[in-house]
N, C-alpha and C positions, 0 to 999 in steps of 0.2 A: 353613694354608692351603697346598695343594700346587697348582701349575699346571704344564702342559706346558711342556717346554722351547721350543717353537715360540713359545709364546705370551708369553714372557719373555726378554728378554736384558740383561744387565748390562754396560756399556761397560768397567767397571773391571776386570773380571775378567781377568786375564793368563795364568795359570799354574795347572796342577795339579803338587802335588808328592806322589809317592807313596813312602812309608816303606818301608824293607828292614831286617830281614825283616819279613813281615807274613802274615797268615793261618794254614793249616794248620801243625801243629806234627806230629812224628813219631807221638806217642801218638793224635793223632786221625786220621791217615792210617790206622794200623793199626787202630783200632777200628772204622773205616767199611769196611776191606778184609775185615776178619774178619765182618762182617755179609754182604757182598757175596758172599764165597766161600762162606759157608755155604749161602745161597741157590742158587748156582749148583751145589753137590754135593748138596744134599739136596732142593732145590725148596721152595717156599712151601708152609705158613707156617713162617717161624724166629720164634721169641718173644725179644723183648729186653726186659730189667727196666731200666726208666726210659730217658729218652731216651740213645740210643747216645753223643751228644755234645750240648751246648747250643746247637743250631742248628736253627730250624724248617725252613728249606729242606732241610738234610741229612736230617732226620727225614722230612720229607713225601716226599722222593725214595725212601728206603728203603722207607716204608709202601707206596708205589706198586709196587715192586719185589716185595713180599709178605712184608715184616717187620710184625711185630704188636707194638707197644709196651704194656706193661703195667706197673704201679705196685707190684703184688703177685703174687708165685709162685702165689697160689690160681687165679689167671686162667689159668695155664698147665696145659694137660692134663697127667696123671700120665704119664711117661716120654716126654715130648716134649723137643725141642732148646731149650735158653734161652741167650742170651748176655747176660753181665753187662756193663753199661757201662763206659765209660771211666773213671768215678768212682770205682770200686770199691764194694765193699759189706762189710756187717759180718759177723762169723762167724755170726751167728744167720741172716742170709738164705742163707748156704751150706749152713747145716744144714737150712734148711727144702728146700732144692734136692735135698740126699741124702734126705730122708724122702718127698719125691714122685718120687724115681727120676728125676730130669731129668737128661740129658745136657747138662753145661755146656761151654761156651766162654768163656772168659774174657778180656773186652776191657779189663781194667782197664790203666790206664796203667801201664808198669813203674816211673815215677818215684813213681806213687802207692803201688804194690806196695813201694817200697823204705821209705817212710814207714811203711807197715804193718808191715814186718818189724823196723823200728826200734821201735815201740810194743810189739811182742811180746816183743821182746828186753829193753828197759828195765823191762817189768812184771815178767819173771822174773826179774830182778836185784832188784827189791824198790822200783824207782822209782815214784814218783808221777808223772804226766805233765800238763803244760799242753799244750793244742792251741790255737795262734792260727788262728783260723778264723771263717768265717760261720755263725751257728747257722741249721740248716734247709737248707744246701747237701749235695749228695748225698755229696759227698767227705769232707765233715766227718763225716756220720752214719757211713760206711763207716770212717773212721780210728777215731773214738771206740768204734765197734763192734769193735775188735778187741782190748778188754780188759773184763772184767764191771764193775770198778770202779778207783778210783784215778786217774781222768782228769777233767781240768777245762776247759773251753773259755772262751776269752777273746776278746773282739771288738776291744776298743780299750783306751785307757788307764785309762777307768773300770773296765772290768773287772779289770785289773790291781791297781787302787788296792783295790777291793772282795774281792779274791782271798784265800780263807783256805784253807791246805791243812792236812794231818794231820803230813806229814813234810817240813819246810822244808829239812831237811839231806840229804835224798834225793829230789831233784826233778829232773825234765828237762822239755824243751819241743819240741815238733814244730809244724810249720805245714802249713796247706793249702798245695797247690802253685801256685795261681794269684792269690796275694795281690799287692798292692802291696808292691815291694821297699823302697821308702822307709817305708811306714807299718809294716810289719813290723820293720824295723831298730828303729823308735822304741818299739814294744812291747817287744822284746827287750831293748832298754836299759832298760826301766822294769822288767821282769822280775829283771834282774841286779842293780839297783840294791836290788830289794825282798827277793830272794833271792840272795844274792852267790855261792852255792855251786850255784847251778842249772847243769844241765848241757845243752849244746846239741848238735846234730849236727856231726858233721865238715865236712859241705858243707851248705849252705843247702838247706832242702827245696823251696824255690822253685825251680821247673822252669826249665832253660835258656831256653826258647822265651818263657815269661812273663818272664823277664829281659831277654831280646834284643829283645822287642816293646815293652817300655817304655821300653828305653834309646833304642830306635829313635824314638820319639815326642818324648822329651825333644830330641832332634836335630832333628827335623822342625819342633818350636815355634820353632826359631830362624829359620825362613824362611817362614812362612805366618801367615795373619791367622785362619783358622778351621781346624779339625781335624775330619773326619768319621771315626767309626769303625764299620765294618763289623761287625755281631754283634746277637746276640739279646739280650733284655733279662734273660733268664736266664743268660747267661754271664758269670760271674764275671771270666775274664781281661779279655773286653770291655769290661766297666765300669770295670775298673782303668785302661785305657787312655784312656778319657774323663778320668778323674780325673786322670792323670797330666798330660794336657795342659792341663787347668784349672789345675792348681798350678803349672805353668809360664807362667802367663797369657795363655793363648790358649782362646777359647771352643771347646766342643767337644760334638758330637752324636753320640749312637748311632742308627744306622738299620740296620734289617733288610734293607733292599735300596734301590735306586734309588727305588723308589715312595713310601718314607717321607720323601725327602728335602724338606724346606721351603724353596723358593729364597729366603725371607726371610732365612734364616740369612747367605745371601751377598751381601746387598746393599752391605755394607761393605768386601769382601774382594776384593783383587786377587789373593791368592795362595791357593789351597785346599789341605790336606794331606789325604790319605786314606790309611789304615790298617787293619787288620781284625784281629779276635781269632783265636786259634788254633784255633777251630771253624768258621771261616766261609770257604766256598769262594772261590777266585779269581775267579770267575763272576760274583759279587756283587759284587766289587771292578771288575771290567770293566763292569759294568751301570752302576755310580754314577759311574765315570769318565767313560762316554758322555753321561749325563745332566749332569754339571758342564760338560762341554764345549758341551753344546747351548745352555747357558746363557751363552755367552761366552768360555770359556777356550780360548785359542789354543794353547797348548803344555802338554806333559806331560815332567816330569822326574823321574827315578828318583834318590833319594838312595843313596850306597853304603852298606852295613852289613855285618854279620856274615853269612858263608855258613854255612847249616846243611847238615850232611852226615847227622844222625842216622838211624837206621833201627832199628825194633824188630822181633824175629821174630813170626811167628804163632805160635798155639797149635798144639800137635800135632795133626793130624787135619784141618787146614786148608791147611799150608804145602805 
């Protein structure tokens, strides 16, 4: 049940606490800028394979500017310009783009590209690879699609337990970049126990932004009664933020915007924490902040956190 702020106020509501960092990461900023630059330079329409990032508001805004989102490259006219989403694509999709003579601008996050390179290198060296990730997620499909065979997907401990591989002594693992840090560590530990010689990446595949936002939520849970995460249901990293808060004992809710806030969630809360997934724009956070303040919160406090200065270059032809 959703009610307007003017119709309901909670006397116990005192404060909104904002997590830092939150919202857009460098990979998302780059992907959105690639679409906007392409539209400015070449005009509409610009085709985008899959949602450029997993946020309904971002996709809607770009659609209004002239971007056309497709799930299959067959929907793109031969020779047209197409942008590959931040999640990355398989080698098969790239080959399909070449066949259709499409002009491709690649918005794949460089940290996802790093995992793709890792997979190709390991396969060339004769390793089988276990990927830790969520089945059906476009990043997982893109990464698994860097090899024709020799890859296995595990989502949880049960998947590790049932996993059978052909070369247990020549085995490596990679992971989706937007997973729960804690859950992934648990799965890696189980893999190492089952396959003692398994090889891991030199540096965790989970991206800096995912790590920083999850760490910020852990800090946030120490000073609030409920956590609101701004993000779309399809956003993996946004869902993980909600799960992290709940794991630390604080009720948490995922909302696409202020319109989705159920005031009843705040009935027992005196302090409300707000964060946002890496694909959620700050404007949505500010809208939610105003809505919570309208329900009675008198002050706003920003937690200190890691300052992010990462920037990724644009592809050739758009910079």
